[in-house]
C-alpha positions in Angstrom: 1.7 23.4 62.4 4.7 25.7 62.4 4.5 29.0 64.2 6.9 31.8 63.9 5.8 33.9 66.9 6.3 37.5 67.6 7.0 37.5 71.3 4.0 39.6 72.3 1.7 37.3 74.3 4.0 35.0 76.2 7.8 34.7 76.9 9.6 32.6 74.4 10.3 29.8 76.9 6.5 29.6 77.5 5.9 29.4 73.8 8.4 26.6 73.4 6.7 24.7 76.1 3.3 25.1 74.5 4.4 24.3 71.0 7.5 22.2 70.2 7.8 23.5 66.6 8.1 27.2 67.4 11.0 29.6 66.9 11.4 33.4 67.2 10.8 35.6 64.2 10.8 39.3 63.4 8.8 40.9 66.3 6.5 42.8 63.9 4.8 39.7 62.7 3.3 36.3 63.8 3.4 33.6 61.1 1.6 30.3 61.2 2.2 27.7 58.5 -0.3 24.9 58.0 0.0 21.8 55.9 -3.4 20.8 54.6 -2.1 17.3 53.9 -1.6 16.8 57.6 -4.0 19.2 59.3 -7.7 19.8 58.8 -8.0 23.4 57.5 -11.6 24.5 57.5 -13.6 27.7 56.8 -16.3 29.0 59.2 -19.2 31.5 58.7 -22.4 30.5 60.4 -23.3 28.1 63.3 -25.7 25.2 63.1 -28.6 27.6 63.6 -27.5 29.8 60.7 -26.2 32.6 62.9 -22.8 34.2 62.2 -20.1 33.0 64.5 -18.7 36.6 64.7 -15.9 35.6 67.1 -13.1 33.1 66.8 -13.8 31.9 70.4 -17.4 31.1 69.3 -16.0 28.7 66.7 -13.8 27.1 69.3 -16.7 26.6 71.7 -19.0 25.1 69.0 -16.3 22.6 68.0 -15.7 21.8 71.7 -19.3 20.7 72.0 -18.6 18.1 69.4 -15.3 16.9 71.0 -13.1 18.9 68.5 -10.4 21.5 69.2 -9.6 24.7 67.3 -5.8 24.9 67.4 -5.5 28.0 65.2 -7.8 30.4 63.5 -7.8 33.8 61.8 -10.3 36.0 60.0 -10.5 35.0 56.3 -11.9 37.6 54.0 -14.0 40.7 53.8 -17.7 40.9 54.7 -20.8 43.0 54.6 -22.6 44.5 57.6 -24.6 41.3 58.0 -21.3 39.4 58.1 -21.9 37.7 54.8 -18.9 37.4 52.5 -18.2 40.1 49.8 -16.9 37.5 47.5 -16.5 33.7 47.0 -16.9 31.5 50.1 -16.8 27.7 49.7 -16.8 25.4 52.7 -16.6 21.6 52.4 -17.0 21.8 48.6 -20.3 23.8 48.9 -20.4 27.3 47.5 -22.2 29.6 49.9 -21.3 32.9 48.2 -20.3 33.3 44.5 -17.1 34.6 43.0 -17.3 38.4 42.7 -15.6 39.8 39.7 -17.4 43.2 39.8 -15.8 46.6 40.0 -16.1 48.7 43.1 -14.4 50.8 45.7 -12.4 49.6 48.6 -9.6 47.1 49.2 -11.6 44.1 48.0 -12.0 45.5 44.6 -8.4 46.7 44.2 -6.9 44.8 41.2 -6.0 42.1 41.1 -7.9 40.5 43.9 -7.6 36.8 44.6 -8.8 33.5 46.1 -7.2 31.3 48.7 -8.2 27.7 48.1 -7.4 24.1 49.2 -7.5 21.2 46.8 -6.3 17.6 47.2 -3.0 18.8 45.9 -2.7 21.4 48.7 -3.2 25.1 49.2 -3.1 27.8 46.5 -3.4 31.5 46.1 -4.6 32.6 42.6 -6.0 35.7 41.0 -9.8 35.7 41.0 -10.0 35.4 37.3 -8.1 32.0 37.4 -10.4 30.4 40.0 -13.2 29.1 37.7 -10.7 26.7 36.2 -10.0 25.3 39.6 -13.5 25.5 41.1 -14.2 21.8 40.6 -11.1 20.8 42.6 -11.6 23.1 45.6 -12.6 21.8 49.0 -12.5 25.3 50.6 -12.1 28.7 49.0 -12.4 32.3 50.1 -12.0 35.5 48.1 -10.4 38.7 49.2 -8.4 41.5 47.9 -6.1 42.9 46.9 -3.4 40.4 45.9 -0.2 41.4 47.8 2.1 39.5 45.5 1.6 38.0 42.1 4.4 35.8 40.7 6.8 37.4 43.1 5.9 41.0 42.3 4.5 43.4 44.8 1.1 44.9 43.7 2.0 48.0 41.7 -0.8 49.9 43.3 1.0 50.0 46.6 2.9 53.1 47.6 6.0 52.5 49.7 5.5 55.8 51.4 1.8 55.3 52.2 0.7 56.6 55.6 -2.3 54.3 55.6 -1.3 51.9 58.3 -3.3 49.2 60.0 -2.9 45.8 61.8 -3.2 43.6 58.7 -3.3 39.9 57.9 -2.9 37.8 54.8 -1.9 34.4 53.4 0.5 32.9 50.9 1.2 29.4 49.8 4.3 27.4 49.1 4.7 23.8 48.1 1.0 23.2 49.0 1.3 24.7 52.5 -0.5 27.8 53.7 1.4 30.5 55.5 -0.8 32.9 57.5 0.6 36.2 58.6 -0.6 38.9 61.0 1.2 42.1 61.8 1.8 43.0 65.4 2.0 46.7 64.6 0.3 49.0 62.2 1.8 48.7 58.7 1.1 49.8 55.1 0.4 47.5 52.2 3.8 47.8 50.7 5.8 46.9 53.8 3.4 44.0 54.5 3.9 42.6 51.0 7.6 43.2 51.1 7.9 41.1 54.3 6.0 38.2 52.7 8.2 38.4 49.6 11.6 39.1 51.1 11.5 37.3 54.4 9.0 34.5 53.8 10.0 34.0 50.2 6.3 34.0 49.0 5.5 34.5 45.4 1.7 34.7 45.5 0.0 36.3 48.6 -3.5 37.5 49.4 -4.6 40.3 51.7 -7.3 39.1 54.1 -8.2 42.3 55.9 -7.0 45.1 58.2 -8.1 46.7 61.5 -10.3 43.7 62.3 -7.4 41.3 61.8 -7.5 38.7 64.6 -5.6 35.5 65.6 -6.7 32.6 67.8 -3.9 30.3 69.0 -3.9 28.5 72.4 -0.2 27.8 71.8 0.5 31.5 71.8 -2.1 32.4 74.5 -4.0 34.4 71.8 -7.7 35.1 71.4 -7.9 38.4 69.6 -11.2 40.3 69.2 -10.8 43.6 67.4 -14.3 43.4 65.8 -17.0 40.9 65.1 -16.0 38.8 62.0 -17.5 37.3 58.9 -15.5 34.5 57.2 -12.9 32.7 59.4 -10.4 29.9 58.8 -8.9 27.5 61.2 -7.3 24.2 62.0 -9.6 21.6 63.6 -8.2 18.7 65.6 -9.7 15.8 67.5 
């Protein structure tokens, strides 16, 4: 796992001691890159009793009871008041919530929205309309919206001068790897997408959420809790 850390939780020398593959990045963002070919990336929603996890630390505790470690986690898509996903949610090849191609209000329904998925070939971000052709290959998949970038282009619905600013998080994919990004200050959609395009060289990127955006990383001394969460994604290690 490669972490480009904004120096907000620990001094850089402490981060280096905690994670050998870390280096400083623009202080407005924390970036975590995961290679699904080498690390076990998993989606989480409900515990073994069918109750929503709600917090990243609850996922870590549940894994700990089975001798596993959560080395990184983040919220992973929008959800209803009961914490159920608004759109597609597939864990371990099992679809728990269907693809949502309906029209509606809010960020999820801003066009185009998209799906983050992992197949044997690696991680992908695709527009939601393209997912049915890949469904049979997906091990995990989560739907959110809007797409931040499509084929290297910033979503035309975004206003560079927008005053709608929030802590935001999203994901892009490159060469089968997944790059997760969370802002460390309030930012609008356009500037978030521009950072992913111009600094991270992403071509396809998906917005995961805002305001509730949270990161769990023992290497960074992070265990965010801005709100109770629905879908979550993380790396599980023995």
